[in-house]
C-alpha positions as CSV (number, residue, x, y, z in Angstrom):
1,M,6.8,93.6,4.6
2,P,5.0,93.2,1.2
3,V,5.9,95.2,-1.8
4,W,2.8,97.1,-3.1
5,L,2.2,97.0,-6.9
6,R,1.3,100.5,-7.8
7,E,1.8,100.2,-11.6
8,H,-1.4,99.2,-13.4
9,S,-3.5,100.4,-16.4
10,W,-7.2,100.2,-16.9
11,R,-9.9,101.2,-19.3
12,Q,-13.7,100.8,-19.2
13,T,-16.8,100.5,-21.3
14,L,-20.4,100.9,-20.1
15,T,-20.6,97.3,-19.0
16,A,-17.0,96.2,-18.3
17,V,-13.6,97.2,-16.8
18,Y,-10.3,96.0,-18.3
19,L,-7.4,96.0,-15.9
20,S,-3.8,95.1,-16.7
21,L,-1.4,94.3,-13.8
22,P,2.4,93.7,-14.4
23,L,4.0,90.8,-12.5
24,R,7.5,92.1,-12.4
25,G,9.1,88.7,-13.0
26,A,6.9,86.9,-10.4
27,R,5.1,83.7,-11.3
28,A,1.3,83.8,-10.6
29,T,-1.3,81.1,-10.4
30,P,-5.1,81.3,-10.0
31,A,-4.6,80.6,-6.2
32,N,-2.9,84.0,-5.9
33,I,-6.0,85.9,-7.0
34,F,-9.0,86.7,-4.8
35,C,-12.0,88.7,-6.2
36,S,-15.4,89.5,-4.8
37,E,-18.1,92.0,-5.7
38,Q,-16.2,95.1,-4.6
39,Y,-12.7,93.8,-3.5
40,L,-9.8,92.6,-5.6
41,K,-6.5,91.2,-4.2
42,V,-3.5,89.7,-5.9
43,S,-0.9,88.2,-3.5
44,I,2.4,86.9,-5.1
45,P,5.0,87.0,-2.3
46,P,6.6,89.5,-1.9
47,F,4.3,91.5,-4.1
48,L,0.8,92.6,-3.1
49,F,-2.0,94.4,-5.0
50,E,-5.2,95.4,-3.3
51,A,-8.2,97.5,-4.6
52,I,-11.6,98.5,-3.2
53,L,-13.5,98.8,-6.5
54,Y,-15.5,101.9,-7.3
55,A,-18.8,99.9,-7.8
56,P,-19.9,96.3,-7.5
57,I,-19.0,93.8,-10.2
58,D,-20.3,90.4,-11.3
59,D,-17.5,88.3,-9.7
60,T,-19.0,85.0,-11.1
61,N,-18.6,85.9,-14.8
62,S,-15.5,88.1,-14.4
63,T,-12.2,86.5,-15.7
64,A,-8.5,86.8,-15.2
65,K,-5.8,85.7,-17.7
66,I,-2.2,85.2,-16.8
67,G,0.4,85.5,-19.6
68,N,3.3,87.5,-21.0
69,G,4.3,88.8,-17.6
70,N,0.8,90.4,-16.9
71,I,-2.5,89.5,-15.3
72,F,-5.4,90.8,-17.5
73,F,-8.7,91.2,-15.7
74,T,-12.1,91.5,-17.4
75,L,-14.5,92.7,-14.7
76,Y,-18.2,93.0,-15.7
77,K,-20.2,95.7,-14.0
78,K,-23.4,94.8,-12.2
79,E,-25.0,98.1,-13.3
80,P,-24.1,99.7,-16.6
81,A,-22.4,103.0,-15.8
82,M,-19.1,104.9,-16.3
83,W,-16.8,104.9,-13.3
84,D,-15.0,108.1,-12.2
85,A,-12.1,106.0,-10.9
86,L,-11.0,102.3,-10.6
87,T,-11.0,102.4,-6.7
88,L,-12.8,104.3,-4.0
89,E,-11.0,107.5,-3.1
90,N,-10.8,109.2,0.3
91,A,-11.9,106.0,2.1
92,D,-10.8,105.9,5.7
93,K,-9.1,102.8,7.2
94,E,-12.2,101.6,9.0
95,K,-14.3,101.6,5.9
96,L,-11.5,99.8,4.0
97,Q,-11.2,97.2,6.8
98,Y,-15.0,96.7,6.8
99,L,-15.1,96.2,3.0
100,R,-12.2,93.8,3.2
101,E,-13.7,91.7,6.0
102,N,-17.2,91.8,4.3
103,A,-15.6,90.5,1.0
104,V,-13.8,87.7,2.8
105,L,-17.0,86.7,4.7
106,K,-19.1,86.7,1.5
107,A,-16.4,84.6,-0.2
108,H,-16.5,82.0,2.7
109,E,-20.3,81.9,2.6
110,K,-20.3,81.4,-1.2
111,A,-17.7,78.7,-0.9
112,K,-19.8,77.0,1.8
113,E,-22.9,77.2,-0.4
114,E,-21.0,75.7,-3.4
115,T,-19.8,72.9,-1.1
116,E,-23.3,72.2,0.1
117,A,-24.6,72.2,-3.5
118,K,-21.8,69.8,-4.5
119,K,-22.8,67.5,-1.7
120,I,-26.5,67.6,-2.7
121,T,-25.6,67.0,-6.4
122,K,-23.3,64.1,-5.3
123,Q,-26.1,62.5,-3.2
124,E,-28.5,62.8,-6.1
125,H,-26.0,61.2,-8.4
126,K,-25.5,58.4,-5.9
127,K,-29.2,57.9,-5.6
128,Y,-29.7,57.8,-9.3
129,A,-26.8,55.4,-9.7
130,L,-28.3,53.2,-7.0
131,E,-31.7,53.1,-8.6
132,A,-30.2,52.4,-12.0
133,T,-28.2,49.6,-10.5
134,M,-31.2,48.1,-8.8
135,K,-33.2,48.2,-12.1
136,L,-30.3,46.5,-13.9
137,E,-30.1,43.8,-11.2
138,E,-33.8,43.2,-11.3
139,A,-33.8,42.8,-15.1
140,E,-30.8,40.5,-14.8
141,R,-32.5,38.4,-12.1
142,K,-35.7,38.2,-14.2
143,R,-33.6,37.1,-17.2
144,I,-31.9,34.4,-15.2
145,E,-35.2,33.2,-13.8
146,D,-36.6,33.0,-17.3
147,L,-33.6,31.0,-18.5
148,K,-34.0,28.6,-15.5
149,E,-37.7,28.1,-16.3
150,K,-37.0,27.4,-19.9
151,E,-34.2,25.0,-19.0
152,R,-36.5,23.2,-16.4
153,Q,-39.2,22.8,-19.1
154,K,-36.6,21.5,-21.5
155,V,-35.3,18.9,-19.0
156,A,-38.8,17.8,-18.1
157,K,-39.6,17.2,-21.8
158,E,-36.4,15.2,-22.3
159,L,-37.1,13.2,-19.1
160,E,-40.7,12.4,-20.3
161,L,-39.3,11.4,-23.7
162,W,-36.7,9.1,-22.1
163,K,-39.4,7.4,-20.0
164,N,-41.5,6.7,-23.1
165,Q,-38.5,5.3,-24.8
166,Q,-37.7,3.0,-21.9
167,K,-41.3,1.7,-21.9
168,N,-41.2,1.1,-25.6
169,G,-37.9,-0.7,-25.2
170,D,-39.2,-3.0,-22.4
171,K,-42.2,-3.9,-24.6
172,Y,-40.0,-4.7,-27.5
173,K,-37.7,-6.8,-25.4
174,S,-40.7,-8.8,-24.0
175,I,-42.0,-9.4,-27.5
176,Q,-38.6,-10.5,-28.7
177,K,-38.2,-13.0,-25.8
178,K,-41.6,-14.5,-26.5
179,G,-40.6,-15.0,-30.1
180,E,-37.3,-16.7,-29.1
181,M,-39.1,-19.0,-26.7
182,H,-41.6,-20.0,-29.4
183,Q,-38.7,-20.7,-31.9
184,E,-36.9,-22.9,-29.3
185,I,-40.0,-24.8,-28.2
186,E,-41.2,-25.8,-31.8
187,P,-38.0,-27.7,-32.8
188,L,-38.0,-29.5,-29.4
189,K,-41.6,-30.7,-30.0
190,E,-40.7,-31.9,-33.5
191,R,-37.6,-33.8,-32.2
192,K,-39.6,-35.4,-29.4
193,S,-42.3,-36.6,-31.8
194,E,-39.7,-38.0,-34.2
195,K,-38.0,-40.0,-31.4
196,I,-41.3,-41.4,-30.2
197,S,-42.2,-42.5,-33.6
198,K,-38.8,-44.2,-34.1
199,T,-39.1,-46.1,-30.8
200,R,-42.5,-47.4,-31.8
201,I,-41.4,-48.6,-35.2
202,S,-38.1,-50.2,-34.3
203,N,-39.1,-51.4,-30.8
204,E,-35.4,-51.4,-29.8
205,G,-34.1,-50.4,-26.5
206,P,-37.1,-48.6,-25.1
207,S,-35.2,-47.9,-21.9
208,K,-32.3,-46.4,-23.8
209,T,-34.5,-44.2,-25.9
210,R,-36.3,-43.0,-22.8
211,L,-33.1,-42.2,-21.1
212,K,-31.9,-40.4,-24.2
213,S,-35.1,-38.5,-24.5
214,T,-35.1,-37.5,-20.9
215,K,-31.5,-36.4,-21.1
216,G,-32.3,-34.4,-24.2
217,S,-35.2,-32.8,-22.6
218,H,-33.2,-31.8,-19.5
219,G,-30.5,-30.4,-21.7
220,S,-33.0,-28.3,-23.6
221,C,-34.6,-27.0,-20.5
222,S,-31.2,-26.0,-19.0
223,I,-30.3,-24.0,-22.2
224,F,-33.7,-22.3,-22.2
225,S,-33.4,-21.3,-18.5
226,Q,-30.1,-19.7,-19.2
227,N,-31.5,-17.6,-22.0
228,L,-34.3,-16.4,-19.8
229,K,-32.0,-14.9,-17.2
230,E,-32.3,-11.1,-17.0
231,E,-29.2,-9.0,-17.0
232,Q,-28.5,-7.4,-13.6
233,L,-27.3,-3.8,-13.8
234,P,-25.2,-2.3,-11.0
235,A,-26.8,0.4,-8.8
236,P,-25.9,4.1,-9.6
237,R,-23.1,5.7,-7.6
238,A,-24.0,7.8,-4.6
239,A,-23.4,11.6,-4.9
240,A,-20.7,13.2,-2.8
241,T,-19.0,16.6,-2.3
242,I,-15.3,17.1,-2.4
243,K,-13.9,20.0,-0.4
244,V,-10.5,21.4,-1.2
245,N,-8.9,23.9,1.2
246,F,-6.3,26.4,0.0
247,T,-4.0,28.6,2.0
248,P,-5.3,32.2,2.0
249,R,-2.8,34.6,0.4
250,V,-3.1,38.4,0.2
251,F,-0.2,38.5,-2.3
252,P,0.0,36.4,-5.5
253,T,3.4,34.9,-4.7
254,A,3.8,31.6,-3.1
255,L,4.4,31.6,0.7
256,R,7.9,29.9,0.3
257,E,8.9,32.8,-2.1
258,S,7.4,35.7,-0.2
259,R,8.9,38.1,2.3
260,V,6.4,37.8,5.2
261,A,7.9,40.7,7.3
262,E,7.9,43.1,4.4
263,E,4.4,42.2,3.3
264,E,3.0,42.6,6.9
265,E,4.7,46.0,7.2
266,W,3.2,47.1,3.8
267,L,-0.3,45.8,4.9
268,H,0.1,47.8,8.2
269,K,0.9,51.0,6.3
270,Q,-2.0,50.5,3.9
271,A,-4.4,49.9,6.8
272,E,-3.1,53.0,8.6
273,A,-3.5,55.1,5.4
274,R,-7.0,53.9,4.9
275,R,-7.9,54.6,8.5
276,I,-6.7,58.2,8.2
277,I,-8.5,58.7,4.9
278,N,-11.7,57.3,6.3
279,S,-11.5,59.6,9.3
280,D,-13.4,62.9,9.5
281,L,-11.1,65.1,7.4
282,S,-13.1,67.8,5.7
283,E,-10.3,68.5,3.3
284,L,-10.6,65.0,1.8
285,E,-14.4,65.1,1.0
286,D,-14.1,66.6,-2.5
287,L,-10.8,64.9,-3.5
288,K,-10.4,62.1,-6.0
289,E,-9.1,58.7,-4.9
290,E,-5.6,59.3,-6.4
291,E,-5.5,62.7,-4.6
292,K,-5.8,61.0,-1.3
293,N,-2.4,59.2,-1.9
294,P,0.5,60.7,0.1
295,D,3.0,59.7,-2.7
296,W,0.8,61.5,-5.3
297,L,0.6,64.6,-3.1
298,K,4.4,64.5,-2.7
299,D,4.9,64.4,-6.5
300,K,2.5,67.3,-6.9
301,G,4.4,69.3,-4.3
302,N,7.7,68.6,-6.1
303,K,6.2,69.9,-9.3
304,M,4.9,73.1,-7.6
305,F,8.3,73.6,-6.0
306,A,10.0,73.3,-9.5
307,M,7.6,75.9,-10.9
308,G,8.3,78.3,-8.0
309,D,4.9,77.9,-6.3
310,Y,6.3,77.4,-2.8
311,L,3.0,78.1,-1.0
312,G,1.2,75.6,-3.1
313,A,3.9,73.0,-2.5
314,V,3.7,73.6,1.3
315,N,-0.1,73.0,1.2
316,A,0.4,69.7,-0.8
317,Y,3.1,68.6,1.7
318,N,0.9,69.5,4.7
319,L,-2.0,67.3,3.4
320,A,0.4,64.5,2.7
321,V,1.8,64.7,6.2
322,R,-1.7,64.5,7.6
323,L,-2.2,61.3,5.6
324,N,1.2,59.7,6.5
325,N,3.4,61.4,9.1
326,K,6.1,58.7,8.8
327,L,7.7,59.7,5.5
328,P,10.9,61.7,6.1
329,L,11.0,63.1,2.5
330,L,7.8,65.0,3.1
331,Y,9.4,67.0,6.0
332,L,12.7,67.4,4.0
333,N,10.9,68.8,1.0
334,R,8.7,71.1,3.1
335,A,11.8,72.4,4.8
336,A,13.2,73.4,1.4
337,C,9.9,75.3,0.7
338,H,10.1,77.1,4.1
339,L,13.7,78.2,3.3
340,K,12.5,79.8,0.1
341,L,9.6,81.5,2.0
342,R,12.0,82.6,4.8
343,N,10.0,80.6,7.4
344,L,13.3,79.7,9.1
345,H,12.0,78.3,12.4
346,K,9.6,76.0,10.5
347,A,12.5,74.9,8.3
348,V,14.5,74.0,11.4
349,E,11.6,72.0,12.8
350,D,11.0,70.1,9.6
351,S,14.7,69.3,9.1
352,S,14.9,68.0,12.7
353,K,11.8,65.9,12.2
354,A,13.2,64.4,9.0
355,L,16.5,63.5,10.9
356,E,14.4,61.8,13.6
357,L,12.7,59.6,11.0
358,L,15.9,58.8,9.1
359,T,17.0,56.4,11.7
360,P,18.8,54.1,11.9
361,P,21.6,55.7,9.7
362,V,22.2,53.4,6.8
363,P,23.9,53.9,3.3
364,D,20.5,54.1,1.6
365,N,19.5,57.3,3.5
366,E,22.9,59.1,3.5
367,N,21.8,61.5,0.8
368,A,18.6,62.5,2.7
369,R,20.5,62.9,5.9
370,V,23.0,65.2,4.2
371,K,20.2,67.4,2.8
372,A,18.5,67.6,6.2
373,H,21.7,68.7,8.0
374,V,22.5,71.3,5.2
375,R,19.0,72.7,5.2
376,R,18.9,73.0,9.0
377,G,22.4,74.5,9.1
378,T,21.3,77.0,6.4
379,A,18.3,78.0,8.4
380,F,20.4,78.4,11.6
381,C,22.9,80.6,9.7
382,Q,20.1,82.8,8.3
383,L,18.9,83.2,11.9
384,E,22.5,84.2,12.8
385,L,23.0,81.1,14.9
386,Y,26.3,80.3,13.3
387,T,27.5,77.8,15.9
388,E,24.5,75.6,15.5
389,G,24.7,75.9,11.7
390,L,28.4,74.9,11.7
391,Q,27.5,71.8,13.7
392,D,25.0,70.7,11.1
393,Y,27.5,71.4,8.2
394,E,30.2,69.4,10.0
395,A,27.7,66.5,10.6
396,A,26.9,66.6,6.8
397,L,30.7,66.5,6.1
398,K,31.1,63.4,8.2
399,I,28.4,61.6,6.2
400,D,29.8,62.9,2.8
401,P,33.4,64.0,3.2
402,K,34.0,64.4,-0.5
403,N,31.4,67.1,-1.0
404,K,33.4,70.2,-1.8
405,N,30.4,72.6,-1.7
406,I,29.5,71.7,1.8
407,E,33.2,72.1,2.8
408,K,33.3,75.6,1.3
409,D,30.1,76.6,3.1
410,A,31.4,75.3,6.4
411,E,34.7,77.3,5.9
412,K,32.7,80.4,5.3
413,I,30.7,79.9,8.5
414,R,34.0,79.4,10.4
415,H,35.3,82.7,9.2
416,L,32.0,84.4,10.1
417,I,32.2,83.0,13.6
418,Q,35.9,84.1,14.0
419,G,35.0,87.6,12.7
420,T,32.1,87.8,15.2
421,V,34.3,86.8,18.1
422,Q,37.0,89.3,17.2
423,S,34.5,92.2,16.8
424,S,33.0,91.4,20.2
């Protein structure tokens, strides 16, 4: 049964009500507070405060501050007026039930409207981002096309200039060859005329001079023909494409250094997690990417447990289990939260599930198995099932026989069982 918080103080002005509520050592968070137009509820197990306000308030602008062992509410009135009391007096149970249900219904409708508004805003942002991306891509494409056109024009000009240079070079070569031919022919003619004149004057060995002249003429023609030969350039090489095939690797390590079995198991887990995240889970629509990670949710649940927010920790572990139901630590930590909240049957279920997943028993999971047996044994003992609880403690002692605390607790349970048997 909840403990009702009756102690509170309040004061008012024409437009606002100021309410101070002591926490009595409990630790509160914004999740423990629910406020609507005419209904205010603060639930901090095992404490509960509930009030049907005297008149409607502006729940959107109203605030609540937690600090110094108190919750200080600033409630702005919808209509300026002085209230006779903080809550409605002489209200029957039916009216209170109606106001409570109406407040919860309005809160659900408001949350639904806010969710729809978030979806619409998100879609508009996506649309705007898509349009902006398309504009940027169009501008980039146009810039690239302009660069290509400029480069094409530049290459065309260079090619035209090279062609003109080639034509000018061919003309220069032909002129140079003609000049060389002229220079070689002139001395040959002079030599021939000199030889003919000598043969006429001396009249000696006409046959020899003819042979010499003919030999000299053949020799000059052979030299001239060699100079006129054009240089033959080799044909350009044919273009080809070289294809290089690489072994596809998901991980950066080389195949000979990798652990194929571990990598395949990791890939399988990642694919399973992505499949669950991409499934139709309404709880995941408004979450960030890191909030969809089971490990991140487990760390968040651990922090909430350390702060004493056991309900928040249970919610974090529940969502993590929905994303990955093969992690034994999630069930083990949630069992600890259920023990704090006195949900003993759920603590037994989560501890048993953790023990199922902690198979096969190896030295690496000894500590987790000891915790699972101890938490399940504690839940059994609090349910007054001492025999089952003693079995779990003895199983924990088999795993860790040097643990003195577990041995003391097991001895206490044995005395309780003996006392129960003797009294019966």
